[in-house]
DRENFIDO-770232 format. One line per field, with one value per residue: x, y, z of N, C-alpha, C, O, CB in turn; residue in one letter; residue number from 0. Coordinates in pm, whole numbers. Each point is the difference from the previous one (the first is absolute). Glycine has a CB too. Example, Ala and Ser with C-alpha at 12.3 -4.5 7.8 and 13.67 -1.06 7.14 Angstrom:
BEGIN
n_xx <- c(1319 154)
n_yy <- c(-569 222)
n_zz <- c(780 -197)
ca_xx <- c(-89 82)
ca_yy <- c(119 119)
ca_zz <- c(0 6)
c_xx <- c(90 -77)
c_yy <- c(120 109)
c_zz <- c(0 73)
o_xx <- c(104 51)
o_yy <- c(-2 111)
o_zz <- c(66 17)
cb_xx <- c(-293 67)
cb_yy <- c(-115 -174)
cb_zz <- c(59 -232)
residuo <- c(a s)
num <- c(0 1)
end
This chain:
BEGIN
n_xx <- c(-1363 -334 144 -27 302 162 214 -116 -255 150 165 -246 -153 255 44 -306 11 252 -151 -247 198 143 -279 -67 278 -34 -270 146 233 -197 -122 292 -16 277 94 -203 153 -140 261 182 -197 -21 319 37 -234 117 285 -103 -189 209 201 -222 -78 299 33 -263 100 274 -152 -187 253 122 -268 15 294 -106 -228 202 143 -284 -274 -16 77 -249 -245 175 -93 217 -278 124 265 -172 -163 269 122 -257 15 298 -50 -237 162 234 -191 -133 274 123 -245 26 311 -20 -213 179 260 -155 -104 288 115 -220 66 313 -60 -246 -282 -1 -36 -293 90 -135 291 88 -258 89 -2 291 -284 9 303 -65 -237 185 204 -221 -103 290 39 -273 49 283 -119 -218 206 191 -237 -84 292 17 -272 90 276 -152 -177 251 140 -256 -9 307 -24 -228 174 247 -180 -107 286 111 -233 82 297 -81 -174 238 198 -193 -29 313 37 -221 142 271 -139 -132 279 134 -225 23 309 -47 -217 192 231 -192 -106 292 73 -256 60 289 -123 -204 222 174 -248 -74 293 -5 -268 108 258 -161 -190 247 127 -268 -26 288 -67 -261 152 211 -225 -148 257 59 -283 22 274 -128 -242 183 183 -244 -106 279 100 -252 -198)
n_yy <- c(-3135 97 253 -106 -134 238 75 141 85 85 212 99 110 160 149 91 142 165 102 111 175 125 105 152 146 104 154 153 95 157 175 97 322 -102 0 -243 -136 -127 14 -146 -238 -76 -7 -218 -180 -30 -92 -229 -134 -17 -164 -213 -67 -46 -229 -150 -12 -139 -237 -57 -42 -224 -168 12 -128 -253 -56 18 -284 -148 198 -306 79 207 -209 179 -49 182 114 36 138 223 76 56 189 183 50 98 201 143 40 148 212 89 65 162 204 81 48 214 174 20 91 239 115 -4 180 218 43 41 266 144 -70 240 178 34 296 -181 -73 311 67 -213 250 -80 -122 -214 -76 -64 -191 -168 -53 -114 -198 -114 -84 -154 -159 -103 -132 -158 -111 -128 -169 -105 -98 -185 -143 -64 -128 -206 -93 -50 -190 -187 -38 -71 -233 -137 5 -140 -241 -54 -7 -201 -205 1 -70 -246 -135 9 -140 -244 -54 -16 -213 -188 -6 -90 -251 -104 -1 -182 -217 -18 -65 -243 -136 -3 -151 -232 -62 -38 -226 -168 -2 -124 -235 -85 -14 -207 -194 -15 -88 -237 -122 -7 -158 -231 -40 -51 -226 -167 -13 -128 -233 -79 -23 -207 -185 -21 -101 -231 -120 0 -161 -233 -35 -35 -217 -187 14 -90 -249 -171 -80)
n_zz <- c(3409 2 -123 305 -28 -175 267 -269 154 278 -155 -181 252 105 -272 -19 285 -97 -261 168 179 -255 -107 270 4 -300 71 242 -195 -191 248 142 -76 -139 299 186 231 -248 -173 210 41 -298 -40 216 -100 -290 88 192 -208 -237 176 78 -293 -103 215 -98 -302 89 137 -253 -192 201 -29 -321 6 160 -206 -258 101 -44 -169 90 300 17 -158 -261 -278 -93 121 285 -101 -147 259 158 -221 2 315 4 -245 150 266 -144 -136 276 130 -239 -11 302 -18 -231 151 257 -151 -146 277 131 -232 38 305 -50 -176 208 -69 -191 270 -177 46 226 117 4 196 254 199 57 94 -226 62 301 -78 -193 233 192 -220 -49 299 19 -262 93 261 -155 -210 222 117 -283 -71 252 -71 -292 92 190 -241 -185 214 24 -309 -19 211 -168 -266 140 95 -292 -128 219 -67 -304 71 183 -229 -205 203 41 -312 -41 233 -127 -277 128 140 -265 -154 224 -20 -316 12 201 -182 -252 156 98 -289 -120 209 -67 -312 39 171 -222 -225 165 50 -306 -78 208 -115 -293 88 136 -245 -195 184 16 -316 -31 202 -155 -279 116 118 -277 -149 212 -37 -313 7 172 -198 -249 140 54 -293 -133 167 123 -272)
ca_xx <- c(-4 -92 57 -6 107 127 69 13 -119 -8 90 -49 -110 56 67 -101 -59 97 -1 -124 19 93 -75 -83 90 51 -106 2 123 -17 -92 54 81 144 64 -80 33 -68 69 127 -30 -46 115 83 -76 -6 132 30 -89 35 122 -37 -77 93 77 -88 -17 126 3 -101 56 98 -76 -50 115 23 -107 12 93 -73 -140 -87 13 -81 -135 -15 33 60 -100 -9 124 -7 -94 64 102 -68 -52 110 49 -97 10 124 -14 -86 73 109 -58 -37 123 65 -77 22 137 5 -65 89 109 -54 -24 129 56 -95 -112 -46 -91 -85 -2 -82 79 99 -66 -48 63 95 -73 -51 115 40 -101 20 118 -37 -86 86 79 -90 -42 116 18 -105 23 114 -51 -82 90 68 -95 -25 120 0 -99 55 108 -63 -53 113 58 -87 18 131 -11 -73 86 104 -60 -12 135 42 -75 58 130 -22 -48 115 83 -70 14 138 11 -74 78 112 -51 -39 124 51 -89 25 130 -20 -80 86 91 -79 -34 121 20 -100 37 112 -51 -78 95 64 -97 -16 123 -4 -106 48 99 -73 -69 100 36 -111 -2 110 -38 -105 62 78 -97 -55 103 10 -119 16 108 -54 -96 64 104 -28 -125)
ca_yy <- c(101 107 133 38 -68 29 113 113 83 63 115 91 80 96 105 79 91 109 87 80 105 97 80 96 102 80 95 104 77 90 108 76 119 -17 70 -13 -120 -116 -36 -63 -131 -93 -31 -100 -125 -64 -52 -116 -111 -48 -80 -126 -83 -45 -112 -117 -49 -67 -131 -83 -41 -106 -123 -43 -57 -136 -86 -9 -106 -127 39 -115 -47 87 3 119 -14 122 107 53 72 126 89 51 95 121 74 65 109 109 57 76 123 93 57 82 122 88 43 102 124 58 52 121 107 35 78 131 76 32 116 111 -2 134 60 96 131 2 -57 99 106 -42 72 -76 -73 -123 -88 -55 -99 -118 -73 -70 -112 -99 -71 -90 -106 -86 -87 -103 -86 -86 -107 -89 -70 -105 -108 -70 -74 -121 -92 -51 -93 -125 -68 -46 -115 -115 -42 -63 -133 -86 -28 -91 -132 -57 -40 -116 -116 -38 -63 -134 -86 -31 -96 -127 -56 -47 -124 -104 -36 -83 -133 -65 -41 -116 -113 -42 -68 -131 -82 -36 -105 -123 -49 -63 -128 -96 -36 -95 -128 -60 -50 -120 -110 -42 -71 -133 -79 -41 -106 -122 -54 -67 -129 -94 -39 -96 -127 -60 -56 -121 -110 -39 -74 -135 -78 -34 -98 -131 -49 -31 -100 -111 -67)
ca_zz <- c(106 -35 21 141 71 -67 65 -93 2 133 -3 -104 55 94 -78 -69 100 22 -118 7 100 -60 -98 74 57 -110 -37 103 -19 -114 37 113 -38 17 112 122 76 -59 -124 36 61 -103 -86 68 11 -133 -37 86 -34 -135 13 65 -94 -104 57 7 -138 -36 66 -64 -129 27 23 -131 -73 53 -50 -145 -36 -10 22 20 138 84 -55 -84 -142 -55 -1 136 26 -73 68 121 -44 -46 115 71 -85 9 135 7 -80 73 113 -52 -56 113 67 -83 9 133 3 -83 76 110 -57 -38 123 59 -71 6 -94 -37 97 -67 69 121 109 40 75 133 111 81 103 -60 -24 129 39 -85 49 123 -38 -67 102 72 -92 -25 117 -5 -114 32 87 -83 -91 76 23 -127 -34 84 -58 -126 32 46 -118 -80 70 -24 -140 -11 59 -93 -115 48 13 -136 -43 79 -50 -129 28 55 -109 -86 72 -5 -136 -17 76 -73 -118 45 33 -125 -68 72 -30 -137 -3 64 -91 -111 46 16 -133 -54 70 -52 -137 7 48 -109 -99 56 -3 -139 -40 62 -64 -132 20 41 -118 -85 63 -20 -141 -22 65 -82 -121 38 23 -131 -72 59 -42 -141 -9 43 -99 -126 11 91 -33)
c_xx <- c(-89 66 0 113 136 68 13 -120 -20 85 -48 -111 52 68 -102 -70 93 0 -126 13 95 -73 -88 85 54 -103 -8 122 -14 -90 53 81 147 51 -88 40 -62 73 131 -22 -41 115 87 -71 -4 134 34 -84 32 125 -29 -71 90 83 -86 -20 126 6 -101 50 106 -71 -55 112 30 -104 10 96 -69 -148 -91 3 -88 -144 -27 25 52 -99 -9 126 -1 -93 64 108 -65 -50 112 56 -93 9 125 -13 -87 77 110 -53 -37 125 70 -73 23 140 13 -65 85 116 -45 -19 131 61 -97 -109 -42 -101 -83 -7 -80 75 102 -63 -49 76 94 -70 -53 114 47 -98 14 119 -31 -86 83 79 -87 -43 114 22 -103 24 116 -43 -83 86 73 -92 -25 121 12 -97 53 111 -55 -55 111 66 -82 16 133 -4 -73 88 114 -51 -15 136 48 -72 57 134 -18 -48 114 93 -65 9 139 19 -70 77 119 -43 -39 124 59 -82 25 133 -11 -77 84 97 -72 -36 121 24 -97 35 114 -48 -80 92 68 -94 -18 121 1 -105 44 101 -67 -71 97 40 -110 -8 108 -36 -105 59 80 -92 -59 101 13 -117 13 110 -49 -95 69 96 -34 -130 12)
c_yy <- c(115 136 43 -61 33 120 121 93 67 126 103 91 106 116 88 95 118 97 87 113 108 91 103 112 92 103 114 92 101 119 87 119 -27 82 5 -128 -125 -48 -72 -140 -103 -39 -108 -135 -74 -62 -124 -121 -58 -87 -136 -94 -52 -119 -127 -59 -73 -140 -94 -49 -108 -133 -54 -64 -141 -96 -21 -110 -135 28 -119 -46 83 14 121 -35 134 117 64 79 136 100 61 102 133 83 72 116 122 69 86 134 103 70 93 133 99 56 110 133 70 59 127 118 46 88 142 88 46 125 118 -13 142 51 105 129 1 -54 101 108 -42 74 -89 -81 -132 -98 -65 -107 -128 -82 -79 -123 -110 -82 -99 -117 -98 -97 -112 -99 -96 -117 -99 -81 -114 -118 -80 -82 -128 -104 -62 -101 -133 -79 -55 -121 -125 -51 -71 -142 -96 -38 -93 -141 -69 -49 -125 -126 -49 -69 -142 -97 -41 -101 -138 -67 -55 -133 -115 -46 -87 -141 -77 -50 -125 -125 -53 -76 -140 -95 -47 -113 -134 -60 -68 -136 -106 -46 -102 -137 -72 -58 -127 -119 -53 -80 -142 -88 -49 -115 -132 -64 -71 -137 -103 -47 -103 -135 -73 -65 -125 -119 -48 -80 -144 -86 -43 -106 -140 -58 -46 -121 -121 -71 -65)
c_zz <- c(-45 25 146 79 -59 67 -92 11 137 2 -101 55 97 -75 -70 95 26 -117 -1 101 -53 -98 69 59 -108 -45 103 -18 -114 35 112 -50 26 117 124 71 -59 -125 29 57 -105 -94 63 7 -133 -38 82 -39 -138 5 62 -96 -113 49 6 -140 -45 59 -64 -135 18 22 -132 -81 47 -55 -151 -44 -16 27 33 145 93 -54 -85 -146 -50 -1 137 37 -69 65 124 -34 -41 118 74 -80 9 136 13 -75 73 112 -48 -55 112 66 -81 8 133 9 -82 74 117 -48 -35 124 63 -64 -5 -104 -30 102 -72 81 128 120 49 87 137 109 76 108 -52 -25 129 47 -81 47 127 -32 -66 101 76 -88 -26 116 0 -113 25 88 -80 -95 71 26 -127 -42 84 -54 -129 26 51 -117 -87 63 -24 -143 -20 55 -94 -120 41 17 -135 -48 74 -48 -132 21 53 -108 -92 66 -1 -136 -24 73 -71 -124 38 34 -126 -75 67 -29 -141 -10 61 -91 -118 39 15 -136 -65 63 -52 -141 -2 46 -108 -106 48 -5 -141 -47 57 -65 -137 12 39 -119 -94 56 -20 -144 -31 60 -82 -126 32 20 -131 -80 52 -44 -145 -20 38 -105 -127 15 88 -31 -139)
o_xx <- c(23 95 89 38 103 -60 1 17 -58 -45 10 -1 -50 -17 17 -32 -45 8 6 -48 -21 24 -10 -37 16 35 -20 -9 47 15 -52 74 37 -62 3 62 63 17 32 70 50 7 37 61 17 4 53 51 -4 6 55 30 -14 25 49 -1 -8 38 28 -27 13 46 -4 -22 34 33 -44 -9 43 -50 -90 -101 -55 -75 -114 39 6 39 -3 -8 43 29 -21 14 50 8 -14 39 46 -4 -5 42 29 -8 19 62 29 5 49 63 12 18 73 51 3 38 71 29 9 71 25 11 38 -81 53 35 36 -19 30 70 -63 116 -8 46 7 -16 32 40 -17 -3 41 18 -24 10 40 -4 -21 32 33 -19 0 42 13 -26 14 41 -4 -14 43 31 -16 11 54 18 -10 39 53 2 8 57 39 5 37 71 23 12 62 60 14 29 71 39 8 51 69 18 17 67 52 4 35 67 25 0 47 54 1 10 56 35 -13 24 53 2 -15 39 38 -14 0 45 11 -22 23 41 -4 -13 35 22 -33 -3 39 -3 -33 13 28 -30 -24 23 5 -41 0 26 -14 -35 14 18 -28 -12 32 6 -45 -2 63 -34 -95)
o_yy <- c(59 10 73 53 -24 107 114 121 108 107 121 120 112 116 122 113 114 121 118 111 119 121 115 117 120 113 115 121 113 108 108 -13 -66 99 97 -89 -106 -120 -101 -94 -113 -114 -97 -105 -122 -113 -97 -112 -121 -105 -101 -119 -115 -95 -109 -122 -103 -95 -119 -115 -89 -103 -122 -99 -87 -109 -103 -48 -82 -35 13 -45 -52 86 47 -111 98 115 123 106 100 119 117 102 108 122 117 103 113 123 110 104 119 121 109 104 119 118 98 105 122 110 92 112 118 96 98 119 109 74 101 -79 94 -77 86 -2 70 46 4 65 81 36 -123 -107 -102 -121 -119 -104 -110 -123 -115 -107 -119 -122 -114 -115 -121 -117 -116 -120 -114 -113 -121 -118 -109 -115 -123 -110 -104 -119 -120 -101 -106 -122 -111 -93 -108 -121 -99 -93 -116 -116 -90 -97 -120 -110 -87 -108 -121 -100 -92 -116 -115 -90 -101 -122 -107 -90 -112 -119 -94 -97 -120 -111 -90 -108 -121 -99 -96 -117 -114 -92 -104 -122 -103 -96 -115 -117 -93 -102 -122 -111 -93 -111 -121 -97 -95 -119 -113 -93 -106 -122 -103 -97 -116 -116 -96 -104 -122 -110 -95 -110 -120 -96 -93 -117 -115 -90 -99 -119 -95 -88 -105 -96 -62)
o_zz <- c(-106 78 44 105 64 8 48 9 8 41 23 -26 2 36 -7 -37 13 20 -36 -24 23 -4 -45 -5 22 -34 -36 18 11 -57 25 -98 97 41 76 -58 -6 -22 -63 -36 -1 -46 -67 -22 -5 -48 -55 -11 -19 -65 -42 -6 -43 -75 -31 -16 -68 -68 -15 -38 -85 -48 -21 -69 -81 -45 -51 -113 -81 106 83 53 97 45 -7 -32 74 18 12 61 58 5 30 68 33 0 34 57 10 9 57 50 -4 17 55 19 -10 34 57 7 6 52 38 -5 33 66 22 -3 56 68 -66 -94 70 52 -70 118 94 112 119 78 68 -18 -6 40 68 18 3 52 51 1 14 58 20 -13 24 44 -8 -22 24 16 -45 -22 18 -23 -55 -9 2 -54 -50 -4 -24 -69 -31 -9 -53 -71 -24 -24 -73 -57 -14 -41 -75 -28 -13 -54 -60 -9 -21 -66 -42 -2 -42 -65 -17 -10 -60 -51 -6 -32 -73 -35 -11 -53 -68 -20 -22 -73 -52 -12 -44 -78 -37 -17 -65 -67 -22 -33 -81 -53 -17 -49 -77 -34 -22 -74 -70 -24 -39 -80 -48 -13 -59 -75 -31 -25 -73 -63 -16 -40 -79 -48 -22 -68 -79 -34 -34 -82 -66 -32 -63 -85 -13 69 -48)
cb_xx <- c(208 -291 -164 -284 -261 -30 125 117 -44 6 183 61 -104 49 181 -1 -77 134 128 -85 -18 165 12 -127 47 108 -109 -112 84 15 -134 -69 -231 85 121 -253 -46 -236 -137 29 -120 -237 -41 46 -157 -181 21 9 -174 -109 79 -47 -194 -15 88 -115 -149 77 43 -155 -59 111 -55 -152 60 68 -102 -42 135 255 128 138 290 284 42 31 -184 110 -126 -141 80 19 -171 -62 97 -76 -173 16 59 -147 -118 89 -3 -191 -69 68 -117 -217 -24 17 -184 -178 12 -58 -222 -99 30 -143 -218 -36 112 169 -116 121 108 -168 -10 -184 -63 58 -1 -176 -191 126 -69 -172 36 69 -138 -96 105 -8 -170 7 113 -76 -141 71 59 -143 -90 113 -14 -163 15 105 -103 -142 70 29 -170 -68 95 -76 -189 -3 40 -164 -150 54 -38 -222 -94 37 -143 -205 -11 -16 -219 -146 27 -94 -232 -67 19 -172 -188 15 -40 -221 -106 43 -108 -204 -3 30 -173 -142 62 -33 -193 -43 83 -94 -156 59 40 -163 -76 113 -17 -166 14 99 -114 -129 88 54 -141 -34 130 -28 -136 72 108 -95 -67 145 46 -122 9 147 -41 -110 108 104 -113 -65 136 15 -127 -19 93 160 -36)
cb_yy <- c(-123 -158 -14 -33 -159 -199 -278 -264 -258 -332 -268 -290 -308 -300 -273 -300 -308 -276 -288 -314 -288 -285 -309 -301 -280 -306 -302 -277 -310 -303 -253 -196 220 -143 40 218 246 203 299 320 230 216 331 288 225 278 329 268 224 311 312 241 246 329 272 220 294 318 228 241 319 272 200 282 317 205 183 291 207 -100 177 -24 -25 38 -173 257 -278 -259 -242 -299 -320 -245 -254 -319 -299 -241 -284 -320 -282 -244 -307 -321 -255 -265 -314 -313 -251 -250 -327 -285 -221 -275 -326 -253 -211 -311 -309 -223 -238 -316 -260 223 -318 26 -128 -185 34 -72 -233 -111 13 -264 268 282 319 249 262 322 296 248 292 324 276 274 312 307 279 298 310 284 293 311 278 280 320 288 259 293 320 258 254 318 300 230 260 326 261 209 291 318 219 224 314 289 198 264 325 257 206 293 318 219 226 319 285 208 269 329 244 217 307 302 208 258 329 260 214 297 318 229 240 327 277 210 285 322 240 226 319 292 214 273 327 256 221 298 314 220 244 327 280 219 285 323 238 229 322 290 221 280 325 255 214 299 309 211 241 322 280 190 249 332 289 217 228)
cb_zz <- c(186 -23 -271 -125 -8 -227 90 -164 -180 68 45 -150 -28 133 -27 -124 92 118 -93 -41 161 32 -114 58 160 -38 -77 141 73 -97 -98 238 -45 -286 -242 -45 209 113 -51 81 210 59 -23 155 187 -20 -8 198 161 -36 65 224 98 -17 167 218 16 58 229 156 -7 149 253 72 51 255 237 100 202 -33 -238 -290 -144 19 203 224 -108 -159 -192 2 -36 -212 -116 47 -108 -212 -12 54 -165 -169 35 -33 -206 -71 80 -75 -187 3 44 -160 -156 49 -6 -203 -100 49 -113 -196 -18 -18 -71 179 16 -294 263 -222 -314 -253 -213 -287 -282 -73 24 -86 37 -123 -197 6 15 -194 -114 69 -49 -185 -3 93 -98 -117 105 80 -105 3 177 39 -76 114 179 -14 -14 203 126 -43 85 227 58 -8 199 194 -1 75 242 113 -24 142 216 3 9 207 136 -45 92 225 53 -36 163 183 -20 30 217 115 -37 123 231 39 2 199 179 -11 67 237 112 -10 157 234 42 27 226 175 4 101 250 91 -2 184 219 30 61 239 162 -5 116 243 77 5 203 210 15 66 240 127 -19 158 247 69 39 232 198 20 118 272 156 18 -24 104 192)
residuo <- c(m t p a q d p f y i v k d e i q d s i d k i q d t f n q w k q a p e n t g e y v h l t r e l l t t c e s v q w q v d e l e k a i s v a e r d p a y y g l n e v e i g k r r n w t s t a r n q v v s i r r n v e a g k h k t a f g r s v n p s e l g r s k q h i s q d n d d f i a s e s d q q m l l m k r q d d e l d a l s a s v q r i g g v g l t i h e e l v g q e k l l g e l s l d m e t t s n r l d f v q k r v a m v l k k a s l k g q i m m i a f l v v l f i i l f v l v f l t)
num <- c(0 1 2 3 4 5 6 7 8 9 10 11 12 13 14 15 16 17 18 19 20 21 22 23 24 25 26 27 28 29 30 31 32 33 34 35 36 37 38 39 40 41 42 43 44 45 46 47 48 49 50 51 52 53 54 55 56 57 58 59 60 61 62 63 64 65 66 67 68 69 70 71 72 73 74 75 76 77 78 79 80 81 82 83 84 85 86 87 88 89 90 91 92 93 94 95 96 97 98 99 100 101 102 103 104 105 106 107 108 109 110 111 112 113 114 115 116 117 118 119 120 121 122 123 124 125 126 127 128 129 130 131 132 133 134 135 136 137 138 139 140 141 142 143 144 145 146 147 148 149 150 151 152 153 154 155 156 157 158 159 160 161 162 163 164 165 166 167 168 169 170 171 172 173 174 175 176 177 178 179 180 181 182 183 184 185 186 187 188 189 190 191 192 193 194 195 196 197 198 199 200 201 202 203 204 205 206 207 208 209 210 211 212 213 214 215 216 217 218 219 220 221 222 223 224 225 226 227 228 229 230 231 232 233 234)
end
């Protein structure tokens, strides 16, 4: 099975695309000012997406565990299994690292941040304008977040269906193997019974052939005795 046909690589490419998007969003998050609508939106988006990708990696690792039980059957070897394990481990570490950084930043923001003197000197008018801008931005960001979450859920649903298809295929193959093993066991038992029957018939034939040979030998000796008797006593 080529990488283009292998379900693992199909799901792997989708997860890698999600991780690349998370990395781009994380870079935007680091540059966004704290306590702004953009910062809050990016924080929520990162946490939601990281959780989704972690779940996909978990499901992919379950599929690898199934294939690891009989690698030869799926056309794999220990090297390939190891490569797949290493990739899922690396992917998980990347997502976990980003998630921890975001959660730490969220915690820091929740307890407040340091304010420099220039910020303290801003006028009330500017603060009010900032609040209005924040509310408008938050509303727009919420709408955008909902749309992105819908897109992520659609992508996640498609990935779940693919992973479920892989699991169903593996289950069907295992059931087929179990059926073949049962048929093979039945055939072996039938062949063994037939072999025992043939062996008994051969033994019986050999026994009969041996008895017939003994009778012929006795008859031959009797005839020879009569001939010798005639030659000795009657001539």
